[in-house]
C-alpha positions as CSV (number, residue, x, y, z in Angstrom):
1,M,-3.2,0.3,12.1
2,S,-1.3,0.5,8.7
3,E,-1.7,-3.4,7.9
4,E,-4.6,-4.5,5.3
5,S,-6.2,-7.5,6.2
6,E,-6.1,-10.6,3.4
7,Y,-9.7,-9.5,2.2
8,E,-8.8,-5.7,1.5
9,A,-5.7,-6.8,0.0
10,V,-7.2,-9.0,-2.5
11,A,-10.1,-6.3,-2.8
12,R,-7.4,-3.8,-4.0
13,L,-6.1,-6.0,-6.3
14,W,-9.1,-7.0,-7.6
15,Q,-9.9,-3.4,-8.2
16,E,-6.9,-2.7,-9.8
17,H,-7.4,-5.3,-12.2
18,L,-11.0,-4.0,-12.9
19,D,-9.4,-0.9,-13.6
20,A,-6.8,-2.1,-16.2
21,E,-7.8,-2.5,-19.8
22,F,-7.6,-6.0,-21.2
23,P,-4.5,-6.2,-23.7
24,A,-5.8,-5.4,-27.1
25,G,-3.0,-7.7,-28.6
26,L,-4.8,-10.6,-26.7
27,R,-8.4,-10.5,-27.8
28,G,-9.1,-13.6,-29.3
29,A,-5.7,-14.9,-28.5
30,E,-4.7,-18.2,-27.6
31,R,-1.3,-19.4,-26.2
32,D,-0.5,-23.1,-25.7
33,G,-4.1,-23.8,-26.9
34,I,-5.5,-21.7,-24.1
35,D,-7.8,-19.0,-24.6
36,L,-6.7,-15.9,-22.9
37,V,-9.9,-14.1,-22.6
38,M,-11.6,-17.1,-21.1
39,L,-9.1,-17.5,-18.8
40,D,-9.6,-13.9,-17.7
41,A,-13.4,-14.5,-17.5
42,D,-13.0,-17.7,-15.4
43,I,-10.9,-16.0,-12.9
44,A,-13.1,-12.7,-12.7
45,G,-15.9,-15.1,-12.2
46,C,-14.5,-16.6,-9.3
47,V,-13.0,-13.7,-7.9
48,T,-16.6,-11.6,-8.3
49,T,-18.2,-14.7,-6.2
50,W,-15.5,-14.6,-3.7
51,H,-16.2,-10.7,-3.3
52,D,-19.7,-11.2,-3.0
53,N,-19.6,-14.0,-0.5
54,G,-17.7,-11.9,2.0
55,G,-14.5,-13.7,1.0
56,F,-15.8,-17.4,1.0
57,L,-15.5,-19.6,-2.4
58,D,-17.1,-22.9,-2.8
59,A,-15.1,-26.2,-3.8
60,E,-16.2,-25.8,-7.7
61,R,-14.9,-22.3,-7.8
62,L,-11.6,-23.2,-6.0
63,R,-11.3,-26.2,-8.3
64,I,-11.9,-23.7,-11.5
65,L,-8.9,-21.5,-10.0
66,R,-6.6,-24.0,-9.1
67,H,-7.2,-25.0,-13.1
68,C,-6.7,-21.6,-14.2
69,I,-3.6,-21.3,-12.1
70,T,-2.4,-24.3,-14.2
71,E,-3.2,-22.6,-17.5
72,L,-1.6,-19.2,-16.1
73,D,1.7,-21.2,-15.2
74,K,1.8,-22.3,-18.9
75,V,0.9,-18.8,-20.4
76,L,3.0,-16.6,-18.5
77,P,6.2,-17.7,-19.9
78,L,4.8,-17.1,-23.5
79,L,3.8,-13.4,-22.7
80,M,6.6,-11.2,-24.2
81,N,4.8,-7.8,-23.9
82,A,5.2,-6.1,-20.4
83,E,1.3,-5.0,-20.3
84,E,0.2,-8.6,-21.3
85,L,2.4,-10.0,-18.9
86,R,1.5,-7.5,-16.1
87,Y,-2.1,-8.3,-16.7
88,Y,-1.9,-11.9,-16.4
89,M,0.7,-11.7,-13.4
90,R,-1.9,-9.9,-11.5
91,L,-4.5,-12.8,-12.3
92,H,-2.1,-15.2,-11.1
93,R,-1.8,-13.5,-7.9
94,L,-5.5,-12.9,-7.6
95,A,-6.2,-16.7,-8.2
96,T,-3.4,-17.6,-6.2
97,R,-4.2,-15.7,-3.0
98,L,-7.8,-17.1,-2.9
99,T,-6.8,-20.7,-3.4
100,V,-4.3,-20.4,-0.6
101,R,-6.6,-18.3,1.8
102,P,-9.9,-19.4,0.6
103,T,-12.1,-18.1,3.6
104,P,-10.7,-15.1,5.4
105,H,-13.7,-14.3,7.2
106,Q,-14.9,-17.2,9.4
107,G,-17.7,-15.6,10.9
108,H,-20.2,-18.2,10.3
109,D,-21.0,-21.8,9.8
110,G,-22.6,-21.8,6.4
């Protein structure tokens, strides 16, 4: 079977993100009043929790991710550098996938 599960797809995208360097030009930067390092860290924390919990996120982390998606929607049009744009587009894909399908492994109740 060549088709990967949603969990595997997100895990692969997350590993790709972990392997990428944070864009040097954005250290300490803000766009539209949004701290880009904190935006990255907030999403990273949620993805790490999702990964550690076997593909499950609690309501608070889902709320945080939805807020981050709103911030990413403001920030992405302001990024002109291809590397910066690629980095934050990947974060947007991660956050979106986790909010659309927050519980890909439904093996247990709680």
